[in-house]
C-alpha positions in Angstrom: 0.0 0.0 0.0 1.2 3.5 -0.8 1.9 5.8 2.1 -1.8 6.7 2.7 -2.4 9.4 5.3 -5.3 8.7 7.6 -6.5 10.9 10.5 -8.2 8.7 13.1 -10.7 10.6 15.3 -11.8 8.9 18.5 -13.6 10.1 21.6 -10.7 9.4 23.9 -7.5 7.4 24.2 -8.2 6.1 27.7 -7.3 2.6 28.6 -10.7 1.2 29.5 -12.6 1.1 26.2 -12.6 -1.6 23.5 -12.3 0.9 20.7 -9.3 2.6 22.3 -7.6 -0.8 22.9 -8.3 -1.9 19.4 -6.7 1.3 18.0 -3.5 1.0 20.1 -3.2 -2.6 19.2 -3.5 -2.0 15.5 -1.5 1.2 15.1 1.9 -0.4 14.8 0.6 -2.8 12.2 -0.9 0.0 10.1 2.2 2.1 10.2 4.3 -0.9 9.2 2.0 -1.5 6.3 3.0 1.9 5.0 0.3 4.2 6.4 0.9 7.6 7.8 -1.3 7.7 10.9 -2.6 10.7 12.9 -4.8 10.3 15.9 -7.1 13.0 17.3 -9.0 12.5 20.5 -11.7 14.7 21.9 -11.8 14.0 25.7 -9.0 14.6 28.1 -7.4 11.2 28.7 -4.8 11.4 31.5 -2.7 8.3 31.7 -4.1 7.0 28.4 -2.5 5.5 25.3 -0.8 8.6 24.0 2.7 7.3 24.6 2.0 3.9 23.0 0.4 5.5 19.9 3.4 7.9 19.5 5.8 5.0 19.9 4.0 3.2 17.1 4.7 6.1 14.8 1.4 8.0 15.0 1.1 11.8 15.4 -1.2 12.2 18.5 -3.1 15.4 19.2 -5.9 16.2 21.6 -8.7 18.4 20.3 -10.4 19.6 23.5 -13.0 22.3 23.0 -15.9 23.6 25.0 -19.0 22.8 22.8 -19.6 20.8 19.7 -19.3 23.8 17.3 -15.9 24.6 18.7 -14.8 21.0 18.5 -15.8 20.8 14.8 -13.8 23.9 14.2 -10.8 22.5 16.0 -11.0 19.3 14.0 -11.5 21.1 10.7 -8.3 23.2 11.5 -6.4 20.0 12.3 -7.5 18.4 9.0 -6.4 21.5 7.0 -3.1 21.6 8.8 -2.3 17.8 8.7 -4.0 17.3 5.2 -4.9 13.6 5.5 -6.3 11.8 2.5 -8.9 10.1 4.7 -10.6 10.8 8.1 -11.7 7.7 10.1 -14.1 8.3 12.9 -15.0 6.0 15.8 -17.6 6.3 18.6 -20.6 8.6 18.7 -19.1 12.1 19.4 -16.2 11.5 17.0 -18.6 10.2 14.3 -20.9 13.2 14.5 -18.3 15.9 14.9 -15.5 14.2 12.9 -17.8 13.7 9.9 -19.0 17.3 10.0 -15.4 18.6 10.2 -14.1 16.3 7.4 -16.9 17.1 5.0 -16.6 20.8 5.6 -12.9 20.5 4.9 -13.5 18.6 1.7 -11.8 15.4 3.0 -13.3 11.9 2.5 -14.5 10.3 5.7 -15.2 6.7 6.9 -16.7 5.6 10.2 -16.5 2.5 12.3 -19.7 0.9 13.6 -18.8 -0.7 16.8 -22.2 -1.5 18.3 -25.7 -2.1 17.2 -27.0 1.1 18.6 -30.6 2.5 18.7 -32.4 -0.8 19.0 -35.2 -1.9 21.3 -32.6 -2.9 24.0 -31.4 0.7 24.1 -34.8 2.2 24.3 -35.6 0.1 27.4 -32.2 0.2 29.0 -31.9 1.3 32.6 -30.6 4.9 32.7 -31.3 5.7 29.1 -33.9 8.2 27.9 -35.7 6.8 24.8 -36.3 10.3 23.4 -32.6 11.1 23.7 -31.7 7.8 22.0 -34.0 8.7 19.1 -32.5 12.2 18.9 -29.0 10.8 18.9 -30.0 8.4 16.1 -31.4 11.2 14.0 -28.1 13.2 14.3 -26.0 10.1 13.6 -28.1 9.2 10.5 -27.9 12.7 9.2 -24.1 12.9 9.4 -23.8 9.4 8.1 -25.2 10.4 4.7 -21.9 12.0 3.6 -19.7 9.2 4.8 -17.9 7.3 2.0 -17.7 3.9 3.6 -18.3 2.2 7.0 -16.5 -0.5 8.9 -18.5 -2.8 11.2 -17.2 -5.2 13.7 -19.7 -7.9 12.8 -22.3 -8.7 10.1 -25.0 -8.3 12.8 -23.9 -4.7 13.5 -23.6 -4.0 9.7 -27.1 -5.1 9.0 -28.7 -3.4 12.0 -26.9 -0.1 11.5 -27.5 0.0 7.7 -31.2 0.1 8.6 -30.9 2.4 11.5 -28.7 5.0 9.8 -30.4 4.6 6.5 -27.3 3.7 4.5 -26.7 1.1 1.9 -25.4 -2.3 3.3 -23.0 -2.4 0.3 -21.1 0.5 1.8 -20.3 -1.4 5.0 -17.2 -3.7 5.3 -17.1 -6.2 8.1 -13.7 -6.4 9.9 -13.5 -7.7 13.5 -11.0 -6.5 16.1 -7.8 -8.5 16.5 -5.2 -9.3 19.1 -1.6 -10.5 19.0 -1.5 -14.1 20.2 2.0 -13.4 21.7 0.5 -10.6 23.8 -2.4 -12.7 24.9 -0.2 -15.7 25.8 -1.8 -19.0 26.8 -2.7 -20.9 29.9 0.2 -22.6 31.6 0.6 -24.1 35.0 3.2 -21.5 35.9 1.2 -18.6 34.8 -1.9 -19.8 36.5 0.0 -20.4 39.8 1.7 -17.0 39.7 -1.5 -15.1 39.2 -3.4 -17.0 41.8 -0.6 -16.5 44.3 -0.7 -12.8 43.7 -4.5 -12.8 44.3 -4.0 -15.1 47.4 -6.2 -17.8 45.8 -5.5 -21.5 46.3 -4.9 -23.7 43.3 -8.0 -25.7 43.9 -10.4 -22.7 44.3 -13.0 -22.5 41.5 -12.6 -19.0 39.9 -14.9 -17.3 37.5 -13.8 -14.0 35.9 -15.7 -11.3 34.1 -14.0 -8.2 32.7 -16.3 -5.3 31.7 -17.2 -1.8 32.5 -19.9 -1.5 35.2 -22.6 -0.5 32.8 -26.1 -1.9 32.1 -25.1 -3.2 28.7 -22.6 -5.6 30.2 -25.1 -7.5 32.3 -22.9 -7.9 35.3 -26.0 -7.7 37.5 -27.3 -10.9 35.8 -24.0 -12.6 36.7 -24.3 -11.5 40.3 -27.9 -12.7 40.5 -26.7 -16.0 39.2 -23.8 -16.3 41.6 -25.6 -17.7 44.6 -26.7 -20.7 42.5 -23.0 -21.3 41.5 -22.0 -21.1 45.1 -24.7 -23.6 46.0 -22.7 -26.0 43.8 -19.2 -24.8 44.9 -19.4 -22.8 48.1 -15.7 -21.9 48.0 -16.0 -20.4 44.4 -14.7 -16.9 43.9 -16.1 -14.4 41.3 -13.6 -11.8 40.1 -14.9 -8.6 38.4 -12.3 -6.6 36.6 -13.3 -3.3 35.0 -14.0 0.4 35.7 -16.8 1.8 37.8 -19.9 3.1 36.0 -23.6 3.8 36.3 -24.3 0.3 37.7 -21.6 0.2 40.4 -23.8 0.8 43.4 -26.3 -1.8 42.3 -23.5 -4.3 41.6 -21.9 -3.7 45.0 -25.2 -4.4 46.7 -25.8 -7.6 44.8 -22.2 -8.7 45.5 -22.6 -8.2 49.2 -25.7 -10.4 49.2 -24.1 -13.1 47.0 -20.7 -13.4 48.8 -17.2 -14.4 47.5 -17.1 -11.6 45.0 -14.0 -9.4 44.5 -14.0 -6.1 42.6 -10.6 -5.7 41.1 -11.1 -2.4 39.4 -9.5 -1.5 36.0 -6.6 -3.9 35.3 -3.7 -4.0 32.9 -3.3 -7.8 33.4 -6.7 -9.1 32.2 -5.0 -11.7 30.0 -3.1 -13.1 33.0 -6.4 -13.1 35.0 -8.0 -15.1 32.2 -5.2 -17.6 32.4 -5.8 -18.1 36.1 -9.6 -18.5 35.8 -11.6 -21.7 35.5 -14.3 -19.9 33.5 -14.8 -16.5 31.8 -18.3 -15.0 31.8 -19.7 -12.6 29.3 -23.3 -11.9 30.4 -23.9 -8.9 28.1 -27.3 -7.7 27.1 -25.9 -6.6 23.7 -22.5 -6.3 22.1 -20.9 -5.1 18.8 -18.3 -7.8 18.8 -17.5 -9.0 22.3 -13.8 -8.2 22.5 -13.4 -9.8 25.9 -14.9 -13.1 24.6 -12.6 -13.0 21.6 -9.6 -12.5 23.9 -10.7 -15.3 26.1 -10.8 -17.6 23.1 -7.2 -16.5 22.3 -5.9 -17.1 25.8 -7.7 -20.4 26.1 -10.1 -20.1 29.1 -13.6 -21.9 29.1 -16.1 -19.4 28.0 -19.8 -18.8 29.0 -21.6 -16.1 27.0 -25.0 -14.6 26.7 -26.5 -15.7 23.4 -26.9 -12.3 21.8 -26.3 -11.9 18.0 -22.8 -10.3 17.9 -21.4 -12.7 20.6 -22.8 -15.7 18.8 -21.2 -14.4 15.6 -17.8 -13.9 17.3 -17.9 -17.1 19.3 -19.3 -19.3 16.6 -21.5 -21.9 18.3 -21.8 -24.2 21.3 -18.7 -26.0 19.9 -16.6 -23.1 21.2 -18.4 -21.8 24.2 -21.5 -22.3 26.3 -24.2 -19.9 25.1 -27.2 -19.0 27.3 -30.3 -16.9 26.8 -29.5 -13.3 28.0 -30.8 -11.9 31.2 -31.6 -15.4 32.6 -29.6 -15.8 35.9 -30.7 -19.4 36.4 -29.5 -20.4 32.9 -26.2 -18.5 33.3 -25.6 -20.2 36.7 -26.3 -23.7 35.2 -23.8 -23.0 32.4 -21.1 -21.8 34.8 -21.7 -24.9 37.0 -21.4 -27.1 33.8 -18.1 -25.4 32.9 -16.7 -25.9 36.4 -18.1 -29.4 36.8 -16.9 -30.9 33.4 -13.3 -29.7 32.7 -12.9 -32.4 30.0 -15.7 -31.0 27.9 -14.6 -27.5 28.6 -11.1 -28.3 27.4 -12.5 -29.6 24.1 -14.3 -26.3 23.6 -11.2 -24.3 24.6 -9.1 -26.1 21.9 -11.7 -25.4 19.2 -12.1 -21.8 20.3 -8.4 -21.1 20.2 -8.2 -22.5 16.7 -11.1 -20.2 15.7 -9.3 -17.2 17.2 -6.1 -18.0 15.2 -8.1 -18.3 12.0 -10.3 -15.2 12.4 -9.0 -12.7 15.0 -5.2 -12.4 14.9 -4.0 -8.8 14.8 -1.9 -9.3 11.6 -4.9 -10.7 9.7 -7.3 -8.1 10.9 -4.8 -5.3 10.2 -4.4 -6.5 6.6 -8.2 -6.4 6.2 -8.3 -2.8 7.5 -5.7 -1.8 4.9 -8.0 -3.2 2.3 -10.9 -1.2 3.7 -8.9 2.1 3.4 -7.9 1.2 -0.2 -11.6 0.6 -1.1 -12.6 3.9 0.5 -10.0 5.8 -1.4 -11.0 4.2 -4.7 -14.5 5.6 -4.0 -16.2 2.9 -6.1 -15.9 0.4 -3.3 -15.2 -2.4 -5.7 
């Protein structure tokens, strides 16, 4: 690929979001592929990925303005100064403001669709105002009309968002996120023992791990409601919850106190190590765009129990790779977790198949090559 210059606009470069983690993982690969990469972020992100992105060869610049009009003006000025051939936006604020800035500067723009937003699950989500959801959808759809191409993480997201943003499905390429198998590592006796020792957990203690922001979407409340039934089977079992605090934190803490044997670990930089020390990894989400944590668990090689929502099923594949349960059903989730703990032989078969699926579909090198193809199609305009 020629030295294509892309300005990537994202809401933040904090360490807690899947989109941010995906960008920092892919940046070195894209630069090595010949791209010139700029990254603009809209929210202050102290302690974020700025240094890693710069080390990968990206030009990193914060565009922090008071108000959306000022932010659009700041982005437009950056586009005119840096003169990228293509602007790539990710996440709602960056999509809406980045598209407006790019189009006003006369620069082609593409957007990533990382979630199946604006569906019934969002209209009825705890803490979300349905009128605000519809208003956000209208703004998103209006700015989407000038976007040259879209990148979706799954076919499910592509289909749903084509309808909800009123854009042609033919303009949407599906490319998942990827991870480096060397960075993930694998489950070894030594790694498992070291992590458990640091957590003061005995080798024989059943451990279930979930890693997610404490938000309604992630369904951690469903997991905590299921936990007493898991402990009825294994009273000594420990549930580890890694992830940043959020709108659901108070509710989750109350449920955890009632359930017992639950540890909140907070945001962690060693989630892959935690996975390697767990006996099961739970993804109880109400909806997902891809399910990055599930994909990572497949790569590490930990038995996986997931809510059977469309994007997760697409990522995981089938019951050959993970136990899939109806979402928002604590009893079903508890039964699946007990099954994973009770039958390690069957779990090991699923783990082997899941890791093979990861190596086929989700390696960072393979995904990065697909993203290069996406940019080439966008710059050709025809999309052929």
